[in-house]
N, C-alpha and C positions, 0 to 999 in steps of 0.2 A: 165296185162297192163304194157307196158314198162315204166320204171321210167326214167325221163329225168335227165341227170347229172346236178349237181348244177353249177350255173353260176360262173365263175372265177371272183374274185374281179378286178375291173378296176384299172388301174395305177393311175388314178386321185384320187380314193378313198384311195389308199395307201399313196399317197404323201400329201394329204390335212392336216392330223394332223402335219406332219413334217413341212409343210409350215407355218402352224399356229404358231407353237412353234418358228420358226425362226423369224416370224413377231413380236411375242411378245418380243423376245430378242432384236430385232432391235428397237422396240418402247421403251423398257426399257432403252437402251443406249441413245436414243434420248431425253427422258424426265427426266432422273435422274438429280437431282440438285447436288448430290455428283459426284466426279470424279471417273469414272470407267475405269479400264485398264486391258488388258490381255497382258502378255508378255511371251516370252519363257525363257528357262533356261540360255540363253546367255544375257538376259537383253534387248532384242530387242522387241519393241512394236509391238503387233499383231493387237490390236484394242483398241480404246479409245472412251469414250462417248462424246456427243456433248457439255457437260458442260465444257470441257477443253477450249473451245473457250471463254466462258463467264468468267471463273476464271483465266485462264493463257494467253488468247489471241491467242492461236494456233488453226489453222484449224485442225480438227481431221485427215483428210487425209494426212496432212503434217507430222504428228507424226508417222504414220505407217512406220515401218522399222528403226526408230531412236533408238539409245541406250538410254534408259530412264534415266540412271544415269548421262548423260551429262547435264541434267537440274538441278542437285542437287547443292546447294551452296557448294563451296570447304571446308568451315569450318565444314559442316555437313557430309562430305563424310565418315570419319571413322565410325561414328555411323550408317550411312546408310548401309555400307558394312557389319557391324555386323548383322544388321537386315536382310539383304538379306540371309546371311548364316543361320540365325535362321529359316527363313521362308522355305528355301529349304531343311533343314534337320530336320524339326519339326516332331515328332512322331504323328501318327494319333490321339492319345488320349490326346495330350498335348494341353494346352489352347492357344488361339490366343492372341498374344501380340501386343500391339500398338507401333507405332513409330512416332515421330514428327521430321520433317526436313523442309528445305526451298527449294522451286523450283523457277527457274527463269521465270519470266513473259516475254512475247514476247517483251515488251518495256524496259526490263532491270532490273526492280526492282524485289524483291523476295517476294513470298507469302508463309506463313507458313501453312503446311499441316499436318494433323494427319491421319496416315495410319492404315488399317487392311488388311492383305493378307493371302491367303491360297494356297498351291500348290496342283494341281491335275494332275497327270501324268507328261507330259513335259511342262505344262503351270502353270503360277502363276496368280491367279485372285485377284485383289486388288481394294480397294475402299478408297478414301481419301476425307477429308472434309477441307474446308478453315477455319482455326482457328486463322488467323492473328489477328483479333480483340480480340478474347478471350485471346490469349497469351499476347497481349499488355495490356489488362485490368488486367490480373493476375500479370504481371510485375509491372504495375503501383500501384496495391494494395500492393505488396511486398515492393516497394520503399516507398509508403506512410506509411506503417507500420513501416519500418525502420526509416523513418524521424520522425514519431510520437514517437517512442521509444527513439530516440536521443533527441528529444525535451523534452520528459518527464525526461530523465536523466539530461539534461541541467537545467530543472526547479528544479529538486531535488537538484542539486548542487548549483543552485542559492539560493534556499530557505535555504539550510544548511549554505551557506556563509552569507546570509542576517541575519539568526538567530544569527550567531556568532557575526557579526558586530553590531547588535542591542542589543543583550544581554550583550555584554561587557560593554558599557557605562550604560546600564540600571541596571546592577548589582551594579555599583557604586552608582547610584541614590537611588535605593531601600535599599541597604545595609547601606549607610550613613544616610538616612532618618530614617531607623529603629533604628540605634544607637542614632541618635539625639532625637528621640521620648522618649528615656529612660533617658534623662537628664532633669534637672529642666527647665521648660519653662513657659512663661507667657501665659495667655489664648489665646491671639491673635497669638502668635508664635505657640502654640499647634495646633490651627486651621489651620494655613498655612502649618505646617508640615503634618497634616492629609490630606489636599488637595493634597499635593505632593505625599504622599504615595498612596492615592487612584488612582491618575493618573498613577503612576508607575505600580500598580497592573493591571490596565485596559490595559495598553500598553503591559505588559507581557502576559496577557491573549490573546490579539489579536495575538501576535506572535505565541503563542501555538496553537490557533485555525487554523491559516493559515497552520502551519506545519501538524496538524492533518488532515485537509482536503487533503493536498497533499499526505500524506501517505495512506489515505483511497482511493483516486483516483487511486494511483499506486498499490493498493493491498498489501502494505507493512506494514500496521498497524496490528500487531499480538497481541492477548490477552496473558497475562501472568497469568497463573493459579497457585495459591499457597494458602496455608493456611493463613487465616487472621482473626483477631478479629473484628467482626462487630462494636463493640463499638468504636474502634479506627478509623474505616473508616468513621463512621457517625459523630463523634465528631467535626472534623475540619470544614466541610461545615456548620453544624448546628450552631456552635458557631459563626463562621465568619459572616454568614448571619443574625443571631439573632442580633448581634451588629449593623450591617448596617440597619436593619429594625427599631430597637429602636432609632437609630440616626435620622431617618426620622419621628419619632413619630408613628410608626406602631406597632400594637400588633402582637407578634410572638408566635404561639402556636404549640407545638409538642405533638402528641399523639402516644405513642409507647408502646404496650403491653409488659409485662415482658418477654414473651417467644421469643421476637424478639431480640435475643442476642446469643452470642456464637462464635465458630470458624467454618468458612465455607471455601469452596474451590472455588476460582474465581479470577477475576482481580479486586482487591480492588481499584486500582488507577482509573480505568475507572468507577467503580460504584460510587466512590466519585465525579468523574468529572460530571457524569450525574446528580446526586443530586445537586451538586454545581451550574451547569448551569441553571437548572430549578428554584432553589431558587433565584439565582442572577437575572433572568428575572422577577420573581415575585416581588422582591424588587424594581427593576428598574422601572417597569411599574405601580407600585402602589404608589399613592401620599397620600392617606389617607385610614384608615380602618385597615385591618388585613391580615396576611398571616398565613396559617396553613399547617402543613404537618402531614399526618397520615401514619404510617407504619403497615404492616401486614406480616404474615408468614404462608403459607399454607403447612402443613406437613401430608397430607392424606396418609394412608398406601397404598403402591404400586404406588404412584404417585410422580413425581418429587417435591422437595421442591421449593416453589416459594416465593421470596421476593417481596413485593409490596410496593410502596409509592405513595401517592396522595398529590399533592400540589395545594392549592386553594388560590386565592388572590381576593382582591376587586379593582383591577386595571382597566386600560382602556379597556381591552378586545378586541375582534375582532369579525367580523361578519362571517356568513357561507360562503360568497364568498371568503374570504381570508383564510378560514380554509384549503382548498385543497393545498394552496401554503405554508402553515406554515412551513413544514419540508424541503422545498427546500432551496438550498444554496443561500446566499445573498438575502434572501427574508424576508421582514417584512410586517406587515398587510397593511401599506401604507407608502408613502414617508414621511408624516409628522411625523411618529414615529421616523424615522432615524434623522430628524432634531431636534425633541424634546428630544429624549432620547439617541441618538447615537447608536453605534453598527454596526456590519457588516451583521447580519442575518445568521451567521455561527453556532451559538450555538445550535439551535434546530436540524439543519441538522446533526451535529456531534452527538447529543444525539440519534437521530434515528439510525444512522449508528452503533454506539456502542451497542445500545440495540439489534438491529437485529443480530449483530455479536455474541452476547451472547445467541441468541436464544429466546429473549424476545420480548415484544411489548410495544409501547408507543402511547398514544392517548391524544388528546387535545380537549377541548370544551370551549365555551365562550359565553358571552352575552355582547355586547358593552355597556360600561358605568357601568356594574355590576361587572365583574371580569372574571377570567379564571380558568380552572381546568385541570391539567395535571396528567395523571396516568402512572406509569411504572410497569411492571411485569417482573421479571427476574428469570430464573431457577438458583438456588443457593444451591447446595448440602452441607449439613453439613459435616465437617471432621469426619471420622469414629472414629479416635482415637485422643483425645485432651489431651496432656500432658503439653504443654506450647504454648503460642502464638509465632508465627514465630518471630525470633529475628529482622528481617528486618522491622517488623511492629511496632516496639517500637516508641513511640513518646516522649521520655524523653527529657527534655529541660535543664537539669543540669547534670554536670559530677560528678561521684562519687569520682574522684581523680584529682589532678592537673597534667597536662601532659606536656611533652616536645615535641613540634610540629615543624615540618619543613614545610615551605610554599615555593613552587616553583611557582612563578608568576611574569611575566614581566611587567604587567600594574600597575603603581603606585596607581591608584585609587582603584583597586581591592585588592592590598596589604593593603591599609589603611582600607578597609571594613573588611577584616579578622581580622586585628589588633583590630578594635573597637569591633567586636563581641566577640573575645576571650580574651579581656583585663582582665576580672575578672574571667576567667575560666581555664587558663593554667599557668603553672609555667614558661615556657619559649617558645617564638616563634622566630624561626630562619628563616629569609627570604633570599632567593636567587632568581636570575633573570632568570635562564634558567635551562634546564635539566642537562647539564654537571655539573653545580655547585651543583645540588641536589644529583647527584650520588657521587660526591666528599664528600659532607657533610655526607651522609650515611656511606661512607667508614671511615670517620674520627671519627664518634661518633654515639651513640645510640639515637633513637627517639621513642616515643610511637606511632606516626602516622605521615604520610607524606601527605600533601595536595598538589596535583599536577595539574597544569593547563595543558590542553591538547595541546594547540597551543602556542608555544613559539619560538622565534628566536634561531637559532643554533640547539641544540638538543631539540626536542619536548617532550611533556609529555609521549607519548606512548613509544618512544625509551628510555627515561630515566627510565621508570618503568621496562622495560625489562632488562635494565642494572642493576638496583637495585636488581631485582630477581636473576640475574646472580652472583652478588656480594654475596648475601646471600647464594646461593647454594654452593659457593666455601668455605664458612666458615665452620669450623668443628662443631660449635655449632648448625648450622642449624636454627638460629633464623629468624623470618619473621615479618617484619614491615608492618602494615596495610597501604595501599595506597588508599586515597580517591581522585578520579579525579574530579576536579572542572572545568567545561567546559561550554562555551557558545554554544557548539554543543549539541543540544537536540534531534537529530535524533536517531532512534533506532540503526542504524548501528554504530554510534559513541559510544554508550553505549556498544555495543558488542565488538567493537575494544578495548575499555578500559579493558573490562574483559579478552579478549584474551591476552592482553599485561601483565596482572598480577595484575591489579587494583582490590581492594576488593569491591569498591562501586563507583557509578557515581552520581554526583550531578550537575544538570543543573543550570546554572546561569539564572536569578539573585538569589543569595544565601541569604536567610534570617537567622537570628540568630536561630530561631526554627529548621529549617532544618539542619543547620550545626551542632548545638549542639546535635541534635537527632542522626545524622550520627556518630559523634564522640563517643557518648555514646554506640552506637551499636557496633562500631569497637573496642572500648577499654574497655571491661568490667572489673570490679574490680577483681583482682586475688583472693582476700580473699573471695569474694562472690562466685567465681567459685568453690573454694575448699569446701565451705559449701554445 
């Protein structure tokens, strides 16, 4: 039986797949929201998608045969030409790089486009997307960030200047009142002096709180880890607040096991600040009853050493609705508390920030009309080797010998404050008004210590300190006089600047007799004791 030959495929059957693919490509060019373009190696447009009309206002047929680079913004041409070369010479295995430039709209304005392109044979196939709004938003974000950073710098500068301007007269008030309190006074006079002293301390704390919040917000508040004696850190806030509590007729009880003592590694100043803030709040918000503080120290094998303290009072308290806002800035339980007790609502917020920076936790609980309870737990490793307490942690308030002291200070009130504090403690106090006179005085004679104000007319304290160190370096004997910077600038950067200039210690104003005498004792140890 003869076999019939197979029928030859029809022309229609051969063309149908190709026609379908062409139709798909045409549909893709018609419906694409992105800009599609095919160009030759001369840069002449072969085909564009319908979306060019919606995005740039051009009819696709009008663009065919046009040199595509004629639409590019003149300022973007150098970068675009580099991109053209990169696309046309790219290796097959190289990544596809993007490029952003601006294309002219039919009505004359420019649209920002982000491109991806790939060469195949003698054609370049590219896709672009309108990113005008995206780029504008990114630029606005960058500008807003720069403006915020500038505003933050301006705020920091303002707070530093405000601190200086407030602390300078405040130093005079607190210093003179402190000296006045040490003189014979009638009961009424003593009461008035006490009220002035309390108001001064409150104002100084407010200034410090505002500066702390600013540093925390800017991320510039850094912890200073050093060895410290726990006894010395706890003594000041406990004694100060005990006296305030007893003055209000409150019972003040401290429970501290014997093992909660020794030398530890941490930021002793901030630990004292947290304890002081919590105790101060307890005293402020308690009108009758008692305040208690219990200390604990957990030293389980293999676990971090944890210092804890719990403060309880019988004060006004707060309800559960206000507990969630308790650690927020400028927040108090209700407005009547601010009117009745005063305050800014910054203290607990600062306590929480400091506690969390140390890796600890702070909690508060209360019953209205019954009292409040605050607990703090802080990781606090013991020092591995204990030979002596850090010399900077000394709290001596008397000098072992009488000193010859140079004071460089331009403000008459501050000069008088130092005179009153040191009157019974030094052999001689020489006072000069600016840095240049201080340098001349050091060149002319020997001093046991120099008290240097940071901001003075003419030569400032930093410049004067550098000059003094240069004078000492030129001497054959190589002697070095301790320099204590007394400054109303309390920001960390000012303390660092003092250290870099050659100062041995920085004491922020307002200066009290206790702080100044302790610093002098630390900077001028008795030579005979050192030999022993």
